[in-house]
All heavy atoms as a GROMACS GRO file, in nm:
protein
  568
    1MET      N    1  -1.184   0.446   0.770
    1MET     CA    2  -1.065   0.368   0.710
    1MET      C    3  -0.942   0.415   0.770
    1MET      O    4  -0.919   0.545   0.776
    1MET     CB    5  -1.071   0.380   0.567
    1MET     CG    6  -0.964   0.294   0.500
    1MET     SD    7  -0.993   0.276   0.327
    1MET     CE    8  -0.894   0.405   0.257
    2ARG      N    9  -0.858   0.339   0.824
    2ARG     CA   10  -0.721   0.377   0.864
    2ARG      C   11  -0.618   0.302   0.784
    2ARG      O   12  -0.634   0.186   0.739
    2ARG     CB   13  -0.703   0.331   1.010
    2ARG     CG   14  -0.800   0.404   1.110
    2ARG     CD   15  -0.767   0.377   1.246
    2ARG     NE   16  -0.734   0.238   1.284
    2ARG     CZ   17  -0.710   0.201   1.402
    2ARG    NH1   18  -0.724   0.284   1.506
    2ARG    NH2   19  -0.680   0.075   1.433
    3ILE      N   20  -0.505   0.381   0.751
    3ILE     CA   21  -0.402   0.330   0.672
    3ILE      C   22  -0.274   0.319   0.762
    3ILE      O   23  -0.243   0.413   0.832
    3ILE     CB   24  -0.377   0.412   0.549
    3ILE    CG1   25  -0.500   0.409   0.463
    3ILE    CG2   26  -0.251   0.369   0.471
    3ILE    CD1   27  -0.488   0.505   0.341
    4ASN      N   28  -0.221   0.203   0.768
    4ASN     CA   29  -0.091   0.178   0.839
    4ASN      C   30   0.021   0.274   0.779
    4ASN      O   31   0.042   0.285   0.672
    4ASN     CB   32  -0.046   0.030   0.827
    4ASN     CG   33   0.058   0.004   0.915
    4ASN    OD1   34   0.166   0.068   0.922
    4ASN    ND2   35   0.046  -0.123   0.989
    5ALA      N   36   0.100   0.327   0.873
    5ALA     CA   37   0.205   0.418   0.831
    5ALA      C   38   0.317   0.350   0.761
    5ALA      O   39   0.394   0.419   0.680
    5ALA     CB   40   0.269   0.479   0.966
    6LEU      N   41   0.324   0.224   0.767
    6LEU     CA   42   0.429   0.151   0.695
    6LEU      C   43   0.389   0.116   0.552
    6LEU      O   44   0.468   0.060   0.471
    6LEU     CB   45   0.474   0.023   0.766
    6LEU     CG   46   0.542   0.041   0.905
    6LEU    CD1   47   0.563  -0.093   0.973
    6LEU    CD2   48   0.669   0.110   0.893
    7LEU      N   49   0.265   0.137   0.516
    7LEU     CA   50   0.213   0.103   0.382
    7LEU      C   51   0.294   0.166   0.270
    7LEU      O   52   0.328   0.099   0.175
    7LEU     CB   53   0.067   0.129   0.376
    7LEU     CG   54  -0.001   0.086   0.247
    7LEU    CD1   55   0.000  -0.063   0.221
    7LEU    CD2   56  -0.142   0.142   0.239
    8PRO      N   57   0.328   0.296   0.274
    8PRO     CA   58   0.407   0.348   0.156
    8PRO      C   59   0.542   0.287   0.145
    8PRO      O   60   0.590   0.273   0.032
    8PRO     CB   61   0.424   0.502   0.210
    8PRO     CG   62   0.309   0.533   0.295
    8PRO     CD   63   0.283   0.397   0.369
    9PHE      N   64   0.605   0.240   0.256
    9PHE     CA   65   0.736   0.178   0.236
    9PHE      C   66   0.722   0.039   0.185
    9PHE      O   67   0.799  -0.005   0.098
    9PHE     CB   68   0.804   0.170   0.376
    9PHE     CG   69   0.838   0.301   0.443
    9PHE    CD1   70   0.761   0.344   0.546
    9PHE    CD2   71   0.932   0.378   0.390
    9PHE    CE1   72   0.787   0.464   0.607
    9PHE    CE2   73   0.962   0.506   0.444
    9PHE     CZ   74   0.891   0.544   0.556
   10GLY      N   75   0.614  -0.021   0.211
   10GLY     CA   76   0.590  -0.156   0.151
   10GLY      C   77   0.560  -0.145   0.005
   10GLY      O   78   0.609  -0.236  -0.079
   11LEU      N   79   0.480  -0.034  -0.042
   11LEU     CA   80   0.454  -0.016  -0.179
   11LEU      C   81   0.586   0.023  -0.252
   11LEU      O   82   0.607  -0.022  -0.366
   11LEU     CB   83   0.348   0.092  -0.191
   11LEU     CG   84   0.216   0.055  -0.144
   11LEU    CD1   85   0.122   0.174  -0.160
   11LEU    CD2   86   0.160  -0.056  -0.226
   12LEU      N   87   0.661   0.106  -0.194
   12LEU     CA   88   0.797   0.140  -0.253
   12LEU      C   89   0.886   0.009  -0.272
   12LEU      O   90   0.948  -0.013  -0.374
   12LEU     CB   91   0.869   0.236  -0.165
   12LEU     CG   92   1.008   0.280  -0.208
   12LEU    CD1   93   0.999   0.346  -0.354
   12LEU    CD2   94   1.083   0.372  -0.111
   13PHE      N   95   0.890  -0.078  -0.164
   13PHE     CA   96   0.965  -0.202  -0.175
   13PHE      C   97   0.912  -0.289  -0.296
   13PHE      O   98   0.991  -0.341  -0.368
   13PHE     CB   99   0.954  -0.280  -0.038
   13PHE     CG  100   1.022  -0.411  -0.046
   13PHE    CD1  101   1.157  -0.419  -0.045
   13PHE    CD2  102   0.950  -0.527  -0.055
   13PHE    CE1  103   1.220  -0.541  -0.048
   13PHE    CE2  104   1.013  -0.650  -0.046
   13PHE     CZ  105   1.146  -0.660  -0.059
   14LEU      N  106   0.775  -0.293  -0.308
   14LEU     CA  107   0.722  -0.375  -0.422
   14LEU      C  108   0.757  -0.317  -0.549
   14LEU      O  109   0.792  -0.388  -0.654
   14LEU     CB  110   0.572  -0.390  -0.406
   14LEU     CG  111   0.513  -0.485  -0.308
   14LEU    CD1  112   0.364  -0.470  -0.298
   14LEU    CD2  113   0.554  -0.627  -0.337
   15PHE      N  114   0.748  -0.180  -0.554
   15PHE     CA  115   0.786  -0.119  -0.687
   15PHE      C  116   0.935  -0.136  -0.724
   15PHE      O  117   0.955  -0.162  -0.836
   15PHE     CB  118   0.761   0.036  -0.668
   15PHE     CG  119   0.808   0.113  -0.793
   15PHE    CD1  120   0.732   0.113  -0.910
   15PHE    CD2  121   0.913   0.191  -0.779
   15PHE    CE1  122   0.764   0.190  -1.019
   15PHE    CE2  123   0.950   0.272  -0.890
   15PHE     CZ  124   0.875   0.267  -1.006
   16LEU      N  125   1.019  -0.125  -0.625
   16LEU     CA  126   1.154  -0.148  -0.652
   16LEU      C  127   1.189  -0.293  -0.688
   16LEU      O  128   1.279  -0.319  -0.767
   16LEU     CB  129   1.249  -0.101  -0.536
   16LEU     CG  130   1.245   0.047  -0.512
   16LEU    CD1  131   1.322   0.077  -0.381
   16LEU    CD2  132   1.299   0.127  -0.621
   17LEU      N  133   1.122  -0.376  -0.626
   17LEU     CA  134   1.149  -0.521  -0.650
   17LEU      C  135   1.082  -0.582  -0.778
   17LEU      O  136   1.150  -0.656  -0.853
   17LEU     CB  137   1.082  -0.603  -0.528
   17LEU     CG  138   1.122  -0.752  -0.526
   17LEU    CD1  139   1.264  -0.777  -0.499
   17LEU    CD2  140   1.034  -0.819  -0.416
   18ASN      N  141   0.963  -0.530  -0.813
   18ASN     CA  142   0.892  -0.588  -0.922
   18ASN      C  143   0.865  -0.501  -1.044
   18ASN      O  144   0.834  -0.534  -1.154
   18ASN     CB  145   0.759  -0.637  -0.876
   18ASN     CG  146   0.760  -0.753  -0.776
   18ASN    OD1  147   0.856  -0.840  -0.792
   18ASN    ND2  148   0.684  -0.743  -0.666
   19GLY      N  149   0.868  -0.372  -1.019
   19GLY     CA  150   0.838  -0.271  -1.121
   19GLY      C  151   0.690  -0.222  -1.124
   19GLY      O  152   0.612  -0.269  -1.036
   20THR      N  153   0.661  -0.130  -1.199
   20THR     CA  154   0.536  -0.065  -1.197
   20THR      C  155   0.424  -0.156  -1.230
   20THR      O  156   0.318  -0.152  -1.158
   20THR     CB  157   0.534   0.058  -1.291
   20THR    OG1  158   0.644   0.133  -1.256
   20THR    CG2  159   0.400   0.136  -1.283
   21ALA      N  160   0.428  -0.224  -1.340
   21ALA     CA  161   0.308  -0.306  -1.393
   21ALA      C  162   0.267  -0.420  -1.290
   21ALA      O  163   0.159  -0.431  -1.253
   21ALA     CB  164   0.337  -0.371  -1.526
   22VAL      N  165   0.374  -0.490  -1.235
   22VAL     CA  166   0.342  -0.591  -1.138
   22VAL      C  167   0.286  -0.527  -1.004
   22VAL      O  168   0.189  -0.588  -0.949
   22VAL     CB  169   0.464  -0.674  -1.108
   22VAL    CG1  170   0.446  -0.777  -0.994
   22VAL    CG2  171   0.508  -0.747  -1.242
   23THR      N  172   0.347  -0.427  -0.960
   23THR     CA  173   0.294  -0.362  -0.839
   23THR      C  174   0.143  -0.312  -0.851
   23THR      O  175   0.067  -0.343  -0.762
   23THR     CB  176   0.389  -0.241  -0.799
   23THR    OG1  177   0.526  -0.287  -0.784
   23THR    CG2  178   0.340  -0.175  -0.675
   24LEU      N  179   0.118  -0.250  -0.968
   24LEU     CA  180  -0.024  -0.207  -0.991
   24LEU      C  181  -0.124  -0.330  -1.002
   24LEU      O  182  -0.226  -0.324  -0.952
   24LEU     CB  183  -0.033  -0.121  -1.103
   24LEU     CG  184   0.034   0.021  -1.108
   24LEU    CD1  185   0.028   0.093  -1.240
   24LEU    CD2  186  -0.034   0.102  -0.999
   25LEU      N  187  -0.070  -0.431  -1.062
   25LEU     CA  188  -0.150  -0.561  -1.069
   25LEU      C  189  -0.178  -0.613  -0.938
   25LEU      O  190  -0.291  -0.666  -0.900
   25LEU     CB  191  -0.076  -0.659  -1.164
   25LEU     CG  192  -0.166  -0.780  -1.200
   25LEU    CD1  193  -0.295  -0.743  -1.269
   25LEU    CD2  194  -0.090  -0.869  -1.281
   26MET      N  195  -0.075  -0.610  -0.852
   26MET     CA  196  -0.102  -0.666  -0.721
   26MET      C  197  -0.184  -0.584  -0.633
   26MET      O  198  -0.266  -0.642  -0.559
   26MET     CB  199   0.045  -0.680  -0.648
   26MET     CG  200   0.133  -0.784  -0.704
   26MET     SD  201   0.288  -0.796  -0.639
   26MET     CE  202   0.263  -0.843  -0.467
   27LEU      N  203  -0.177  -0.451  -0.651
   27LEU     CA  204  -0.273  -0.364  -0.580
   27LEU      C  205  -0.412  -0.378  -0.621
   27LEU      O  206  -0.503  -0.379  -0.540
   27LEU     CB  207  -0.231  -0.217  -0.592
   27LEU     CG  208  -0.113  -0.165  -0.516
   27LEU    CD1  209  -0.063  -0.025  -0.557
   27LEU    CD2  210  -0.134  -0.164  -0.372
   28LEU      N  211  -0.428  -0.390  -0.757
   28LEU     CA  212  -0.566  -0.418  -0.799
   28LEU      C  213  -0.619  -0.561  -0.748
   28LEU      O  214  -0.733  -0.564  -0.703
   28LEU     CB  215  -0.566  -0.430  -0.951
   28LEU     CG  216  -0.708  -0.456  -1.020
   28LEU    CD1  217  -0.808  -0.354  -0.988
   28LEU    CD2  218  -0.683  -0.483  -1.180
   29ALA      N  219  -0.546  -0.654  -0.747
   29ALA     CA  220  -0.581  -0.789  -0.692
   29ALA      C  221  -0.619  -0.782  -0.542
   29ALA      O  222  -0.722  -0.833  -0.497
   29ALA     CB  223  -0.478  -0.895  -0.724
   30ALA      N  224  -0.528  -0.718  -0.467
   30ALA     CA  225  -0.560  -0.697  -0.326
   30ALA      C  226  -0.686  -0.612  -0.301
   30ALA      O  227  -0.765  -0.645  -0.208
   30ALA     CB  228  -0.438  -0.622  -0.257
   31THR      N  229  -0.712  -0.511  -0.384
   31THR     CA  230  -0.839  -0.427  -0.355
   31THR      C  231  -0.953  -0.507  -0.390
   31THR      O  232  -1.058  -0.504  -0.312
   31THR     CB  233  -0.820  -0.310  -0.455
   31THR    OG1  234  -0.704  -0.237  -0.417
   31THR    CG2  235  -0.951  -0.213  -0.443
   32LEU      N  236  -0.952  -0.585  -0.506
   32LEU     CA  237  -1.069  -0.674  -0.540
   32LEU      C  238  -1.092  -0.772  -0.430
   32LEU      O  239  -1.203  -0.815  -0.391
   32LEU     CB  240  -1.052  -0.734  -0.670
   32LEU     CG  241  -1.059  -0.646  -0.785
   32LEU    CD1  242  -1.026  -0.713  -0.915
   32LEU    CD2  243  -1.195  -0.580  -0.800
   33HIS      N  244  -0.980  -0.832  -0.376
   33HIS     CA  245  -0.996  -0.930  -0.273
   33HIS      C  246  -1.061  -0.886  -0.145
   33HIS      O  247  -1.160  -0.940  -0.086
   33HIS     CB  248  -0.856  -0.984  -0.240
   33HIS     CG  249  -0.851  -1.091  -0.127
   33HIS    ND1  250  -0.877  -1.227  -0.139
   33HIS    CD2  251  -0.839  -1.070   0.006
   33HIS    CE1  252  -0.865  -1.274  -0.032
   33HIS    NE2  253  -0.844  -1.190   0.066
   34GLU      N  254  -1.013  -0.766  -0.103
   34GLU     CA  255  -1.074  -0.706   0.022
   34GLU      C  256  -1.218  -0.659  -0.003
   34GLU      O  257  -1.301  -0.666   0.083
   34GLU     CB  258  -0.991  -0.591   0.072
   34GLU     CG  259  -0.843  -0.628   0.112
   34GLU     CD  260  -0.851  -0.732   0.222
   34GLU    OE1  261  -0.939  -0.741   0.310
   34GLU    OE2  262  -0.761  -0.830   0.226
   35ALA      N  263  -1.236  -0.609  -0.127
   35ALA     CA  264  -1.382  -0.569  -0.164
   35ALA      C  265  -1.473  -0.692  -0.149
   35ALA      O  266  -1.592  -0.678  -0.113
   35ALA     CB  267  -1.390  -0.513  -0.299
   36GLY      N  268  -1.429  -0.806  -0.179
   36GLY     CA  269  -1.512  -0.930  -0.172
   36GLY      C  270  -1.538  -0.956  -0.029
   36GLY      O  271  -1.652  -0.998  -0.004
   37HIS      N  272  -1.451  -0.934   0.061
   37HIS     CA  273  -1.478  -0.964   0.202
   37HIS      C  274  -1.576  -0.858   0.253
   37HIS      O  275  -1.675  -0.894   0.325
   37HIS     CB  276  -1.346  -0.932   0.292
   37HIS     CG  277  -1.252  -1.048   0.279
   37HIS    ND1  278  -1.278  -1.175   0.319
   37HIS    CD2  279  -1.126  -1.056   0.223
   37HIS    CE1  280  -1.170  -1.250   0.302
   37HIS    NE2  281  -1.082  -1.180   0.236
   38ILE      N  282  -1.563  -0.729   0.218
   38ILE     CA  283  -1.661  -0.632   0.259
   38ILE      C  284  -1.797  -0.664   0.197
   38ILE      O  285  -1.902  -0.653   0.272
   38ILE     CB  286  -1.612  -0.490   0.225
   38ILE    CG1  287  -1.491  -0.453   0.289
   38ILE    CG2  288  -1.723  -0.386   0.236
   38ILE    CD1  289  -1.421  -0.330   0.249
   39THR      N  290  -1.815  -0.707   0.071
   39THR     CA  291  -1.938  -0.735   0.014
   39THR      C  292  -1.998  -0.855   0.073
   39THR      O  293  -2.125  -0.856   0.107
   39THR     CB  294  -1.912  -0.774  -0.143
   39THR    OG1  295  -1.851  -0.656  -0.214
   39THR    CG2  296  -2.044  -0.798  -0.211
   40ALA      N  297  -1.927  -0.949   0.112
   40ALA     CA  298  -1.980  -1.065   0.183
   40ALA      C  299  -2.030  -1.028   0.329
   40ALA      O  300  -2.148  -1.071   0.360
   40ALA     CB  301  -1.872  -1.180   0.189
   41ALA      N  302  -1.958  -0.946   0.385
   41ALA     CA  303  -1.999  -0.903   0.530
   41ALA      C  304  -2.127  -0.822   0.519
   41ALA      O  305  -2.224  -0.845   0.592
   41ALA     CB  306  -1.887  -0.818   0.593
   42ILE      N  307  -2.138  -0.725   0.429
   42ILE     CA  308  -2.263  -0.653   0.404
   42ILE      C  309  -2.380  -0.741   0.369
   42ILE      O  310  -2.495  -0.720   0.420
   42ILE     CB  311  -2.235  -0.538   0.317
   42ILE    CG1  312  -2.131  -0.436   0.366
   42ILE    CG2  313  -2.370  -0.467   0.270
   42ILE    CD1  314  -2.089  -0.330   0.267
   43SER      N  315  -2.359  -0.837   0.276
   43SER     CA  316  -2.475  -0.922   0.230
   43SER      C  317  -2.523  -1.013   0.340
   43SER      O  318  -2.628  -1.050   0.341
   43SER     CB  319  -2.428  -1.001   0.106
   43SER     OG  320  -2.334  -1.100   0.144
   44LEU      N  321  -2.439  -1.043   0.439
   44LEU     CA  322  -2.478  -1.124   0.555
   44LEU      C  323  -2.532  -1.038   0.665
   44LEU      O  324  -2.574  -1.099   0.771
   44LEU     CB  325  -2.365  -1.207   0.599
   44LEU     CG  326  -2.317  -1.316   0.505
   44LEU    CD1  327  -2.187  -1.380   0.547
   44LEU    CD2  328  -2.423  -1.418   0.487
   45GLY      N  329  -2.543  -0.911   0.652
   45GLY     CA  330  -2.605  -0.826   0.755
   45GLY      C  331  -2.513  -0.769   0.857
   45GLY      O  332  -2.560  -0.715   0.950
   46ALA      N  333  -2.382  -0.773   0.844
   46ALA     CA  334  -2.288  -0.724   0.934
   46ALA      C  335  -2.271  -0.571   0.897
   46ALA      O  336  -2.272  -0.522   0.785
   46ALA     CB  337  -2.155  -0.789   0.920
   47LYS      N  338  -2.254  -0.493   1.008
   47LYS     CA  339  -2.236  -0.343   0.989
   47LYS      C  340  -2.084  -0.326   1.005
   47LYS      O  341  -2.020  -0.367   1.090
   47LYS     CB  342  -2.294  -0.277   1.102
   47LYS     CG  343  -2.444  -0.267   1.080
   47LYS     CD  344  -2.501  -0.156   1.175
   47LYS     CE  345  -2.609  -0.085   1.101
   47LYS     NZ  346  -2.630   0.041   1.127
   48ILE      N  347  -2.033  -0.274   0.899
   48ILE     CA  348  -1.884  -0.241   0.883
   48ILE      C  349  -1.851  -0.124   0.972
   48ILE      O  350  -1.900  -0.016   0.949
   48ILE     CB  351  -1.831  -0.210   0.741
   48ILE    CG1  352  -1.876  -0.326   0.655
   48ILE    CG2  353  -1.682  -0.186   0.736
   48ILE    CD1  354  -1.803  -0.462   0.679
   49ARG      N  355  -1.771  -0.148   1.083
   49ARG     CA  356  -1.736  -0.036   1.179
   49ARG      C  357  -1.608   0.040   1.133
   49ARG      O  358  -1.600   0.154   1.131
   49ARG     CB  359  -1.720  -0.089   1.314
   49ARG     CG  360  -1.849  -0.136   1.379
   49ARG     CD  361  -1.824  -0.183   1.516
   49ARG     NE  362  -1.947  -0.237   1.578
   49ARG     CZ  363  -1.951  -0.301   1.679
   49ARG    NH1  364  -1.836  -0.336   1.748
   49ARG    NH2  365  -2.065  -0.339   1.731
   50ARG      N  366  -1.512  -0.047   1.080
   50ARG     CA  367  -1.390   0.016   1.045
   50ARG      C  368  -1.313  -0.082   0.947
   50ARG      O  369  -1.338  -0.204   0.957
   50ARG     CB  370  -1.306   0.038   1.158
   50ARG     CG  371  -1.179   0.118   1.145
   50ARG     CD  372  -1.099   0.148   1.265
   50ARG     NE  373  -1.023   0.036   1.303
   50ARG     CZ  374  -1.007  -0.018   1.427
   50ARG    NH1  375  -1.057   0.051   1.530
   50ARG    NH2  376  -0.939  -0.130   1.460
   51PHE      N  377  -1.241  -0.026   0.854
   51PHE     CA  378  -1.152  -0.103   0.762
   51PHE      C  379  -1.018  -0.049   0.772
   51PHE      O  380  -0.998   0.076   0.746
   51PHE     CB  381  -1.223  -0.095   0.613
   51PHE     CG  382  -1.126  -0.167   0.519
   51PHE    CD1  383  -1.119  -0.300   0.521
   51PHE    CD2  384  -1.055  -0.093   0.427
   51PHE    CE1  385  -1.042  -0.368   0.433
   51PHE    CE2  386  -0.983  -0.167   0.340
   51PHE     CZ  387  -0.975  -0.301   0.344
   52ASP      N  388  -0.926  -0.125   0.802
   52ASP     CA  389  -0.787  -0.088   0.817
   52ASP      C  390  -0.709  -0.152   0.704
   52ASP      O  391  -0.714  -0.260   0.675
   52ASP     CB  392  -0.726  -0.138   0.953
   52ASP     CG  393  -0.791  -0.083   1.072
   52ASP    OD1  394  -0.862   0.023   1.057
   52ASP    OD2  395  -0.777  -0.133   1.185
   53VAL      N  396  -0.625  -0.060   0.640
   53VAL     CA  397  -0.533  -0.104   0.532
   53VAL      C  398  -0.396  -0.125   0.606
   53VAL      O  399  -0.347  -0.025   0.647
   53VAL     CB  400  -0.531  -0.004   0.424
   53VAL    CG1  401  -0.432  -0.060   0.310
   53VAL    CG2  402  -0.669   0.014   0.363
   54GLU      N  403  -0.341  -0.238   0.608
   54GLU     CA  404  -0.218  -0.265   0.679
   54GLU      C  405  -0.114  -0.312   0.565
   54GLU      O  406  -0.143  -0.321   0.450
   54GLU     CB  407  -0.242  -0.369   0.780
   54GLU     CG  408  -0.328  -0.330   0.889
   54GLU     CD  409  -0.345  -0.430   0.995
   54GLU    OE1  410  -0.285  -0.535   0.996
   54GLU    OE2  411  -0.413  -0.399   1.099
   55LEU      N  412   0.012  -0.328   0.616
   55LEU     CA  413   0.111  -0.363   0.520
   55LEU      C  414   0.095  -0.483   0.439
   55LEU      O  415   0.120  -0.481   0.323
   55LEU     CB  416   0.242  -0.365   0.598
   55LEU     CG  417   0.372  -0.385   0.514
   55LEU    CD1  418   0.388  -0.261   0.427
   55LEU    CD2  419   0.492  -0.383   0.604
   56TRP      N  420   0.042  -0.592   0.497
   56TRP     CA  421   0.026  -0.714   0.430
   56TRP      C  422  -0.121  -0.753   0.418
   56TRP      O  423  -0.155  -0.876   0.422
   56TRP     CB  424   0.111  -0.826   0.495
   56TRP     CG  425   0.249  -0.794   0.492
   56TRP    CD1  426   0.331  -0.771   0.609
   56TRP    CD2  427   0.343  -0.777   0.387
   56TRP    NE1  428   0.458  -0.736   0.575
   56TRP    CE2  429   0.471  -0.742   0.437
   56TRP    CE3  430   0.324  -0.785   0.252
   56TRP    CZ2  431   0.578  -0.716   0.347
   56TRP    CZ3  432   0.435  -0.756   0.161
   56TRP    CH2  433   0.556  -0.728   0.218
   57GLY      N  434  -0.205  -0.660   0.404
   57GLY     CA  435  -0.353  -0.695   0.390
   57GLY      C  436  -0.442  -0.588   0.456
   57GLY      O  437  -0.399  -0.477   0.487
   58GLY      N  438  -0.567  -0.635   0.477
   58GLY     CA  439  -0.658  -0.543   0.545
   58GLY      C  440  -0.728  -0.616   0.654
   58GLY      O  441  -0.717  -0.739   0.680
   59LYS      N  442  -0.782  -0.528   0.740
   59LYS     CA  443  -0.854  -0.588   0.856
   59LYS      C  444  -0.997  -0.517   0.858
   59LYS      O  445  -1.005  -0.396   0.865
   59LYS     CB  446  -0.783  -0.556   0.991
   59LYS     CG  447  -0.852  -0.620   1.114
   59LYS     CD  448  -0.780  -0.604   1.239
   59LYS     CE  449  -0.659  -0.522   1.241
   59LYS     NZ  450  -0.604  -0.493   1.382
   60ILE      N  451  -1.099  -0.595   0.868
   60ILE     CA  452  -1.244  -0.549   0.870
   60ILE      C  453  -1.290  -0.568   1.016
   60ILE      O  454  -1.289  -0.674   1.064
   60ILE     CB  455  -1.329  -0.624   0.779
   60ILE    CG1  456  -1.277  -0.609   0.631
   60ILE    CG2  457  -1.472  -0.568   0.778
   60ILE    CD1  458  -1.346  -0.694   0.534
   61ILE      N  459  -1.339  -0.466   1.077
   61ILE     CA  460  -1.402  -0.468   1.206
   61ILE      C  461  -1.550  -0.442   1.176
   61ILE      O  462  -1.596  -0.345   1.133
   61ILE     CB  463  -1.342  -0.357   1.301
   61ILE    CG1  464  -1.195  -0.349   1.310
   61ILE    CG2  465  -1.417  -0.376   1.433
   61ILE    CD1  466  -1.135  -0.485   1.358
   62TYR      N  467  -1.619  -0.542   1.214
   62TYR     CA  468  -1.767  -0.542   1.186
   62TYR      C  469  -1.846  -0.584   1.304
   62TYR      O  470  -1.795  -0.648   1.399
   62TYR     CB  471  -1.810  -0.623   1.064
   62TYR     CG  472  -1.765  -0.762   1.068
   62TYR    CD1  473  -1.842  -0.864   1.134
   62TYR    CD2  474  -1.649  -0.807   1.015
   62TYR    CE1  475  -1.803  -0.989   1.134
   62TYR    CE2  476  -1.606  -0.939   1.010
   62TYR     CZ  477  -1.678  -1.030   1.080
   62TYR     OH  478  -1.641  -1.166   1.082
   63GLY      N  479  -1.964  -0.544   1.317
   63GLY     CA  480  -2.058  -0.585   1.424
   63GLY      C  481  -2.170  -0.662   1.380
   63GLY      O  482  -2.196  -0.670   1.262
   64GLY      N  483  -2.253  -0.715   1.471
   64GLY     CA  484  -2.361  -0.789   1.445
   64GLY      C  485  -2.332  -0.931   1.498
   64GLY      O  486  -2.221  -0.981   1.525
   65ASN      N  487  -2.447  -1.001   1.518
   65ASN     CA  488  -2.436  -1.144   1.566
   65ASN      C  489  -2.430  -1.233   1.445
   65ASN      O  490  -2.538  -1.264   1.383
   65ASN     CB  491  -2.558  -1.178   1.651
   65ASN     CG  492  -2.552  -1.101   1.775
   65ASN    OD1  493  -2.446  -1.064   1.833
   65ASN    ND2  494  -2.664  -1.068   1.840
   66LEU      N  495  -2.315  -1.276   1.406
   66LEU     CA  496  -2.303  -1.363   1.295
   66LEU      C  497  -2.268  -1.520   1.346
   66LEU      O  498  -2.202  -1.528   1.443
   66LEU     CB  499  -2.183  -1.321   1.203
   66LEU     CG  500  -2.208  -1.181   1.136
   66LEU    CD1  501  -2.084  -1.140   1.060
   66LEU    CD2  502  -2.326  -1.181   1.053
   67SER      N  503  -2.319  -1.607   1.267
   67SER     CA  504  -2.284  -1.738   1.298
   67SER      C  505  -2.140  -1.777   1.254
   67SER      O  506  -2.077  -1.700   1.188
   67SER     CB  507  -2.384  -1.845   1.229
   67SER     OG  508  -2.360  -1.836   1.089
   68TYR      N  509  -2.094  -1.887   1.300
   68TYR     CA  510  -1.952  -1.934   1.265
   68TYR      C  511  -1.960  -1.955   1.120
   68TYR      O  512  -1.853  -1.928   1.039
   68TYR     CB  513  -1.916  -2.059   1.335
   68TYR     CG  514  -1.896  -2.037   1.485
   68TYR    CD1  515  -1.964  -2.105   1.588
   68TYR    CD2  516  -1.794  -1.951   1.521
   68TYR    CE1  517  -1.944  -2.088   1.718
   68TYR    CE2  518  -1.774  -1.932   1.658
   68TYR     CZ  519  -1.847  -2.003   1.761
   68TYR     OH  520  -1.831  -1.976   1.882
   69ARG      N  521  -2.063  -2.013   1.052
   69ARG     CA  522  -2.068  -2.028   0.910
   69ARG      C  523  -2.056  -1.887   0.838
   69ARG      O  524  -1.987  -1.884   0.741
   69ARG     CB  525  -2.201  -2.098   0.872
   69ARG     CG  526  -2.222  -2.117   0.723
   69ARG     CD  527  -2.363  -2.161   0.688
   69ARG     NE  528  -2.376  -2.163   0.549
   69ARG     CZ  529  -2.411  -2.064   0.471
   69ARG    NH1  530  -2.413  -1.939   0.523
   69ARG    NH2  531  -2.427  -2.064   0.345
   70ASP      N  532  -2.128  -1.784   0.889
   70ASP     CA  533  -2.113  -1.656   0.820
   70ASP      C  534  -1.977  -1.601   0.830
   70ASP      O  535  -1.924  -1.536   0.736
   70ASP     CB  536  -2.226  -1.557   0.884
   70ASP     CG  537  -2.361  -1.593   0.854
   70ASP    OD1  538  -2.386  -1.677   0.764
   70ASP    OD2  539  -2.451  -1.536   0.924
   71GLU      N  540  -1.923  -1.622   0.955
   71GLU     CA  541  -1.774  -1.575   0.972
   71GLU      C  542  -1.686  -1.647   0.870
   71GLU      O  543  -1.592  -1.578   0.813
   71GLU     CB  544  -1.727  -1.595   1.105
   71GLU     CG  545  -1.810  -1.507   1.206
   71GLU     CD  546  -1.730  -1.422   1.290
   71GLU    OE1  547  -1.611  -1.416   1.276
   71GLU    OE2  548  -1.794  -1.351   1.372
   72ALA      N  549  -1.709  -1.775   0.844
   72ALA     CA  550  -1.630  -1.845   0.742
   72ALA      C  551  -1.644  -1.799   0.609
   72ALA      O  552  -1.551  -1.801   0.534
   72ALA     CB  553  -1.656  -2.000   0.766
   73VAL      N  554  -1.766  -1.756   0.570
   73VAL     CA  555  -1.798  -1.706   0.442
   73VAL      C  556  -1.725  -1.580   0.417
   73VAL      O  557  -1.669  -1.555   0.310
   73VAL     CB  558  -1.946  -1.694   0.424
   73VAL    CG1  559  -1.976  -1.608   0.300
   73VAL    CG2  560  -2.021  -1.830   0.418
   74ILE      N  561  -1.726  -1.494   0.518
   74ILE     CA  562  -1.658  -1.372   0.505
   74ILE      C  563  -1.513  -1.388   0.491
   74ILE      O  564  -1.437  -1.323   0.422
   74ILE     CB  565  -1.679  -1.281   0.630
   74ILE    CG1  566  -1.832  -1.236   0.632
   74ILE    CG2  567  -1.603  -1.152   0.626
   74ILE    CD1  568  -1.878  -1.166   0.755
   0.00000   0.00000   0.00000
């Protein structure tokens, strides 16, 4: 897992803009969202090679021969 160097600044910006409760709620929602992508990829037989946490989301690098339908599910 790699974390973008700008992520702490983005979190600080959210904290200053929205406050603690909203920022924590947004982090929880984003974490559950990305966990859903990872769960779908694993259930379809993809091997997760890397997961990057970026400023405005995550990026999953996975391997395996997946159909277009499987990619759309992920």
